[in-house]
Each structure stands twice: as C-alpha cells, then as structure tokens.
C-alpha angles and dihedrals in degrees: 000000000000089000092050091049090054093049112114117252094248091054092047089050094049092049090047092052094045089056094045091050089061091060101043125085096039116132111242099226091161094057093047092049088045091057099052097037092049094047092045090050093051093048092049091057092071100063091034094055098036091051092048096245092119125034117246095237089056092046088053092055093048093044090053091051090046094052095041089056102040100086102068101067088053087050089058089050092048088062092045092242095139095049130351122224107283095020126124090246096049091108091056091049091053093042093053090044093055100038103045098062097046092102089052090053087233117135115224096230091052090046095050098045094049092043091055089052088051089055092050097045106023110175095003107139094219107031105033108092090206097048094107092068092071114112137159095251144004097266090051090049092055091047092046090053092058092041093054091058095057121105114281091007121142124232126015116078092344088067088062089061091046089054091051091052091048093050089047094184126142090253093049093048090051091050092051092048091052090048090054090050090049090056092045090053093046094051093042091052089051093049090047091051092049091047087053093053095258100106095126092050092050093048094047099040098042122358100051098035087051093057092044090047093051093052091048092049094045091048098049103029098038117018105034101048092044102040129159080026098204099110127092132189137056097300100025106052098069134038140204111232142168120237124204087224091058131232096295096058092044090053092241095302093132084083098039090124087076091055092052091049097043111014094182095064106103116247095245091057097051096091093054091045090049094054093046091048099036097106089049092050093048090051088051092056099252113165107250116185112191099317 
C-alpha cells in the first residue's frame, strides 16, 4: 500500500482507467433477463390473485419484491450499457429502460434525466435531485423517505419535478408531462379497482408495495452509498461500504463508488472491478468502510 500511495497521480489514473476498461463493453445479459422476468412475474400476480389461485398475502410479498427489484435494469439502460445510441441494440436498451420501472410508476425519461443530474451534482444541496434522502442514520433515512412522499412535502420524488422545471428544455417538459400521465393512470387504476370491489388487491399488489419499494431503493441506492453525504468531487461523493445484509440484498450498492467513477461498467461487474481497483481508490482518498 505504501508503494501505491507514493505513485504519481498520472500513474494512478492510468492504472485506474486500465482496470475500468477491462470491465466496460460487456453486455449485461443478467440485467436484461431480470427486467423481463421481473415484470412478467408482477403482471402474472394480478390474474393469479384475482382468480383465487394465489392467496393475497403471498401476492403482496412477491409484488413487494418485484417492485423493490425493478429499478436497476432501467438504471443500466439510463447509462446506455445495453445499447449505445446508433447501435443495433439501442431499441433493447430503450425497451428495458421503459418497461422495467412501470411497477414503480417512474417514467424512464424522468428517471434518466434526473439521474444524470445526480451524477453531475452528487451531494450538492441545491442541484442533486436525490439530496433530500440524506439523513444522520439508517432509521432517519427510512423515515425521511416516507415523509418526503406525503402531500406538500419537499424533496423526494417532488424534487424530480423541480429539476425538470429548472431545466426547462423540450425533453424535460416532455418527461414531466409523461410523469403526470403516469400518476393519473396509477390513481385512476386504483380508483377503478376499488370501484370494482378490488380495493384490497390494488392496495396490496401495487400501492403499498410501491411505497415499500421506493423506500428500499432510496435507502440502498441513494442514502447508504453516499452517507454521510457531505463530500463532493470524483473521489469524495460516494463510498465503498460493507453491509450486514451482504451485496445481494443491497443490490450491489456496496460497490457503488465504481459506478460513479465509471458509469458504463455493468452492475454485475462492479464487485470485481472494485477489488481490482481497491488500492488505487484508497490512495485516492475514497471513503472505504469495512470493505
């Protein structure tokens, strides 16, 4: 480690980029399959539960898992990992991006634009759309996630709309319009199901799982990898950390620092890239907590 620390910055950067280059350009088959299998499973719950083939309590558990897991394939698409603009698989990239977050009621265009702003301004109190998730500890972060979704609350998903209004570009205005249409459809669907005598099914297969899923995603994708959230800059705005629940249950976010440094490395390759790059990251001053 002493030798790494004494290495000139240019040599460190060259080594860092050489390691990263070995992990970019790989097609994320797992994420693509994940998108379609997860969405198909969630859609299948509706006839299974309504027809009495599956008990509602089990449908609720599966729906919560489906919605909690639906964001990351879209996240791969947001960074053009599945198919870059102009490539033969661009259609698949956009299809995965749009389909995977339907259960979350999060339009792809809104997610992509706000996520790019997050990468540009991570941990900036005024410009990071995800800044409102910051909290002093895990319990406070979970509570903050629920509070931010209440009527007239600041932060949370509302901050995404604020970012679109600030951008005020044709693409941002379109994304905001689509987001409003998503919400209108979502609540119209819930009302229609309640009117048909299926209020409990709607609540437990979509409304409540969506709230739980949003909290889970905001906790592990936003709060945990950026905590304490007071650093800005390439090597300061994200950390590597060890979770008691392991990498699988944290959706790979223990190694989220790799994603911020090299967003085009597929999610499933970030652990390997991290361990190959760990000494370089430590020399760069990256916050490493027990990993």
